[in-house]
C-alpha positions, 0 to 999 in steps of 0.5 A: 797186572791189568784186569784183562791180563788177570782174567786171562791168567785165571781162565787159563790157569783153571783150564790147565789145572783141569787138563793136567791135574785131572788126566782122568778127564781125558783117558781115565788113567788106563794101564801102562803097556809095553810092546816091542818089535825087532827095532823098537820098544813102545811104552804107552799110558793113554796120554803119552806114547814113547818109541825107543830104539833098540839099537841106540837107546834114542827116544825116536818119538814121544806123542802127547794125546796123539801130537808129536813132541819131537822134531824129525828134520834137525840133525840128530832127530828126536831125543837122545843121550850123546853117549848112546849104546852103539860102538861096542861088542854087544847090545842087550835089550829088555823090559826092566819093569813089566806092567803086566806084573804091577797091574799096569802101574809102570813100565820101563825098558832098557837098552844096554851097550857092552863096550868090551873095551871099545869106545862108546859115545858119539857126542860133541867133540868125540872122535869118529870111532867113539869117545869112552870105553864103558858099558852104557845102559839107557832106560825109559820109564812111564807110569800110569797117568804120567804126563811125560816120561823118565829117562836115566843112564848108567855109565860103567867103566870096568877095571879091564877097560883102558884109561880114558877121558870123556868129552861132552856128555848130555841128553838132548831133546829136539822139539816139534816146530810148534814150540816157539816160546822159551822159558828158562827163568823170569829174565829169559821168558820169551817168544823165540821163533825159528827166524829170531837171530840175536847174538849166539846161543851162549846168551841163554846159559844159566846156573843149573842149580838154580834152574831145575825146570826149563823148557818150551811152550806153544802159545798156539797149541797151549802145550808145554815141554819141560825138562825137570831135574828132581835132584842135581846130585848127578850134574857137574860143578856144584851150585855155581856151574853155568850151562846150556839149558835151552836154545835153538839149534841152527843146523840144518833147521833151527829146532827148539832144543832142551839140554841136560848137560852133566859133563861139558867144557863150558865155562871151565868145564868139568872132567870125567877121567878114569885111569887104567884098572879103575872101576867107575860107575855113575847113574845120571838121572832119572829126570822127567820129560814133562808135557802139559797143556791147556794154558798160556805160556805163564800158566804152563810154566807155573804148572811145570814148577809145581810138577818139579816140586812133586818130583823133588819130593819123590826123590829118590824114586822108589821104582828104580832098581837094578842099578847103583841107585840107593833108595831113601832108606839107604841114604841119609840126611846131614844137618849142622850149623856153621858159626862164623867167627871173624873179629873184623865182622863180629855180626857176620851172617850167612846170606845165600848160604850154600853147603855141599858134600863133595868128593875130595879134590884129586889129581888127574890120572893123565898128568904128563911126567914133565908137568905139574899134576892138574887138581880136580875139585868140586867145581871141575868134577863130573865124575862123582856125585855132589850134594848141595843145599841152601842153608839159612842166614844163621848158618843152619843147613839140611842136606837130604838124601845123601848117598853113603860115602866119605865126603868133604863138607864145603860152604860159602855165603855172600859177604864172606870171602873164601870157603869153609871145608871139612874133610872126611865126613862119613855118611852111613846108609840109613843113619842121619848125621848131625854135625852139630855146630861147626866153627867157620873162621874166614882167613884174614891176612891182617887188618882190612884196609878197604874192600870193593864189591861183595864176595858172592861168586859172580860179578853181578853187583858191579857196573855192567853186571846186569848186562853181562849177556850182551855179546858187545858188553866188553866193547861197551866198557871202553865207551863207558870208561874211556879213561879206565876205572879210577876208584876212590875208596870212601867215595866211589860206588862199585855198582857204578864206578867199577866195571865187572870185567877188566878187559883190554881197552878197545880202540878200534871203532869197527870192532864187533863181537863174533858169535861163539868167539866174542871180541878177538880184536886187539886192545891196549893194556887196561889199568884199574886204579884204586885211590885211598888215604892212610893215616900213617905210613905203614910197614910190614906186609900188605896183601891184595886179595882178588876173588875172580870168577872168570878168566881169559888172561894169564897174568895181572900186573900190580903197581903201588904208588907207581912202583912195581909190586909184582904180578899175579899168575892166572890159570887157563881161561874158562871162556866166561868173557868170550861166551857172555857169562857173569861167572865161570870158575871161581878162585882167589889169588893173593899178591903180597907186597912190602907195605913200605910201598904205601905211605901216609896220605894219598895212595894208589894201587893199580891192577893192569890187564895186559894188551891183547884180544878184548876177550883176554881179561878177568871178571871180578867177584871181590877185592880186598887190601889187608895189612899185617904190620907185625909181619916181616917186610917180604915180597911173596907172590902167589 
């Protein structure tokens, strides 16, 4: 850092510390007040003033020291839940925390829509008449001295309401025009004025679990606006879910926008599907809309991260009541240690260990009679709560503040193919649960012959993986690998010689990526060939294990030494290639073939993506060939 830069940083950080950490310097922490008229509630604390619609539950205005934070000329104005409180048979409003009862320490208001069986919600993808039959209660809370406001929403499908599936569900805040610097992480920390047009908004998506705080700032006004998730228990898809966090809206005005998606169709999506007669409820939040001031963009971002730590330390908030939200003494901490037992990797550790308590996989209640029931697992579930935490490289983990219930314990780590799972883990309110030492024996199908990549649930280690957000990356493959991938085991370097995507090979020099649609130009079939030597001619059963983290095609073809060896059927695409991601849904596929197709000496194994639109390929996580010479020579494809 230059001397000038360091001096500027120190000065602005000091100013920010004064402006944010000492609100008494401005307002002497006046009491919170809540006032109302026929149409709105107004919460104020001398720093923040929030106006809430009694009809929709929208946040119509949010001012910070008399400066408006929200936008009023960009489609749906202000800040709002996509599933609002309109469409039902009745709307109830009340002050749920009256500051007159707590000496002005906190106020909270509630707007609740009663469905009566009618569809509620008018978010993206919803039909004109509404989306989902459920009661919806939206709350906003403001504390003394808070530099921001909390919001949360309770969704309640009563047993007498009809069965339904939910479209996309989110909270969105459209911000004032002064905000022109977006910060998601170190890679996406940039000036983003309204006239900046590059690619499409999907280049800014990121893993929600890794980004609990994000937002915008105004260098000119030295003010920041941040969305802080103190917990991810109410979000969908676990610790690998890629989502929108920030981007600029394009209709009708390019407003800066902050999003909190808890159910979407992006990158494989996640489901809320409720059957007839089922009672389902979920509380999303509270999360914090935080405003700070007095520093440059870097100082504002650093302060927002500090505030996130404070919010997480307070989770669950002790001021929440009247909804299904257990307090800390009604939750439990779950601990344990995973011991990896793998004779082929005797010193295996668990770097980047992620351990979670999730609902058991379940069958969609909307399967057609003539179709195979669709299974919903933790990656594709938005209906339930999930609790995830990072463990250490020795397998130890601590999962705090878990709601009572029965879960499946799951875990995965870099360098280990597959996932640990233990069903029927029961968490009792107020009672810590130590699971002790758990043995994790990763699946093996025989002796490992070779491997390519690192099992880590994304394609970041492969060639091109550091450029995944470039909408043209699928076209660049054909230029960088004109003769396709030919990878020699023991000689090749997957970081340079194996492309992270395998897509139809473009041969049209005029092909371009289209915003939101990727590259739809047709390409030819693309073979990736692995060459390797064997000391002896094998027999028995060989298994190619493919870990994939993005899909746009329905099949892969395999040949061994130029002989057909079968094909791999893939699920529906998740859009990870079309929408410029390094990961979508993760899964493993195995193709078992007769080992006598292999021979002593030089061998080749070729995986081919069929011809089609360039989007229609796969993203690799990892590949491994295993050989079981004690097994019968049979062909099993799955």
